[in-house]
MARDO-84496 format. One record per residue (C-alpha): y negated, z negated, x negated; residue number from 1; chain. Coordinates in steps of 0.5 Angstrom, whole numbers. Layout:
// MARDO-84496
{rec {Y,Z,X},NUM,'A'},
...
END
This chain:
// MARDO-84496
{rec {0,0,0},1,'A'},
{rec {-7,2,-3},2,'A'},
{rec {-12,-3,-3},3,'A'},
{rec {-17,-5,2},4,'A'},
{rec {-24,-1,1},5,'A'},
{rec {-30,-6,0},6,'A'},
{rec {-32,-10,6},7,'A'},
{rec {-39,-7,8},8,'A'},
{rec {-42,-5,14},9,'A'},
{rec {-46,1,16},10,'A'},
{rec {-52,-3,15},11,'A'},
{rec {-50,-5,8},12,'A'},
{rec {-48,-12,10},13,'A'},
{rec {-42,-16,10},14,'A'},
{rec {-37,-13,15},15,'A'},
{rec {-36,-17,21},16,'A'},
{rec {-30,-18,26},17,'A'},
{rec {-30,-13,31},18,'A'},
{rec {-24,-17,36},19,'A'},
{rec {-19,-22,35},20,'A'},
{rec {-17,-21,43},21,'A'},
{rec {-15,-16,43},22,'A'},
{rec {-13,-16,36},23,'A'},
{rec {-16,-10,33},24,'A'},
{rec {-16,-6,26},25,'A'},
{rec {-11,-1,22},26,'A'},
{rec {-9,-8,19},27,'A'},
{rec {-9,-12,25},28,'A'},
{rec {-14,-17,22},29,'A'},
{rec {-19,-17,27},30,'A'},
{rec {-24,-12,23},31,'A'},
{rec {-25,-5,22},32,'A'},
{rec {-22,-5,15},33,'A'},
{rec {-19,1,12},34,'A'},
{rec {-16,4,6},35,'A'},
{rec {-13,10,3},36,'A'},
{rec {-7,9,8},37,'A'},
{rec {-11,9,14},38,'A'},
{rec {-11,17,15},39,'A'},
{rec {-14,16,22},40,'A'},
{rec {-20,12,19},41,'A'},
{rec {-20,6,24},42,'A'},
{rec {-27,4,22},43,'A'},
{rec {-32,5,28},44,'A'},
{rec {-32,-2,32},45,'A'},
{rec {-33,0,39},46,'A'},
{rec {-34,-3,46},47,'A'},
{rec {-30,1,50},48,'A'},
{rec {-32,4,57},49,'A'},
{rec {-27,7,62},50,'A'},
{rec {-30,14,61},51,'A'},
{rec {-29,13,53},52,'A'},
{rec {-22,11,54},53,'A'},
{rec {-20,17,59},54,'A'},
{rec {-23,22,55},55,'A'},
{rec {-19,19,49},56,'A'},
{rec {-13,19,54},57,'A'},
{rec {-14,27,55},58,'A'},
{rec {-15,28,48},59,'A'},
{rec {-8,25,47},60,'A'},
{rec {-10,18,44},61,'A'},
{rec {-8,14,50},62,'A'},
{rec {-11,7,49},63,'A'},
{rec {-10,5,56},64,'A'},
{rec {-2,4,57},65,'A'},
{rec {1,-2,54},66,'A'},
{rec {6,-1,48},67,'A'},
{rec {9,-8,47},68,'A'},
{rec {14,-5,42},69,'A'},
{rec {8,-4,38},70,'A'},
{rec {5,-11,40},71,'A'},
{rec {-1,-7,44},72,'A'},
{rec {-4,-10,50},73,'A'},
{rec {-7,-3,52},74,'A'},
{rec {-15,-3,53},75,'A'},
{rec {-20,-4,59},76,'A'},
{rec {-27,-3,59},77,'A'},
{rec {-31,-8,56},78,'A'},
{rec {-26,-9,50},79,'A'},
{rec {-28,-8,43},80,'A'},
{rec {-23,-4,39},81,'A'},
{rec {-23,-1,32},82,'A'},
{rec {-23,7,33},83,'A'},
{rec {-22,13,29},84,'A'},
{rec {-28,15,26},85,'A'},
{rec {-27,23,28},86,'A'},
{rec {-24,21,35},87,'A'},
{rec {-31,17,36},88,'A'},
{rec {-35,23,33},89,'A'},
{rec {-31,28,38},90,'A'},
{rec {-33,24,44},91,'A'},
{rec {-40,23,42},92,'A'},
{rec {-40,31,41},93,'A'},
{rec {-37,31,48},94,'A'},
{rec {-42,26,51},95,'A'},
{rec {-37,21,52},96,'A'},
{rec {-38,16,46},97,'A'},
{rec {-37,9,47},98,'A'},
{rec {-42,4,45},99,'A'},
{rec {-42,1,37},100,'A'},
{rec {-42,-5,34},101,'A'},
{rec {-46,-3,27},102,'A'},
{rec {-45,-10,24},103,'A'},
{rec {-37,-9,25},104,'A'},
{rec {-37,-2,23},105,'A'},
{rec {-34,0,16},106,'A'},
{rec {-39,4,12},107,'A'},
{rec {-33,9,11},108,'A'},
{rec {-34,12,18},109,'A'},
{rec {-40,15,15},110,'A'},
{rec {-36,20,12},111,'A'},
{rec {-34,23,19},112,'A'},
{rec {-40,20,23},113,'A'},
{rec {-48,21,22},114,'A'},
{rec {-51,14,22},115,'A'},
{rec {-56,17,27},116,'A'},
{rec {-51,18,32},117,'A'},
{rec {-48,11,31},118,'A'},
{rec {-55,8,32},119,'A'},
{rec {-56,12,38},120,'A'},
{rec {-50,8,41},121,'A'},
{rec {-51,1,38},122,'A'},
{rec {-51,-5,42},123,'A'},
{rec {-54,-9,36},124,'A'},
{rec {-60,-5,33},125,'A'},
{rec {-64,-8,28},126,'A'},
END
């Protein structure tokens, strides 16, 4: 397993927790930590909406249906979740983006998503 990338958020500060209930993150640490093993770049901390969840489901990424075999409860509107940066960007381009928690969004997402787009949807604007 490759080492974690530095825990910095898109604002340049320390990476805050995204969610511990449900427990999120590629490594299920509650944070949007990433490493070279995280091919999907699960780095955007979102406050999911029903519209966003349905959009992802239509794209083949079902985050609504519980999958107990993976200890995944299924998400509901209002949950916080670390989503793949490319998926969030596609939703943004389609006008279906979910709000973003900047303090809990890993700086690595900037390889896929413009900072301005994140700020536009931020719930914790400075």
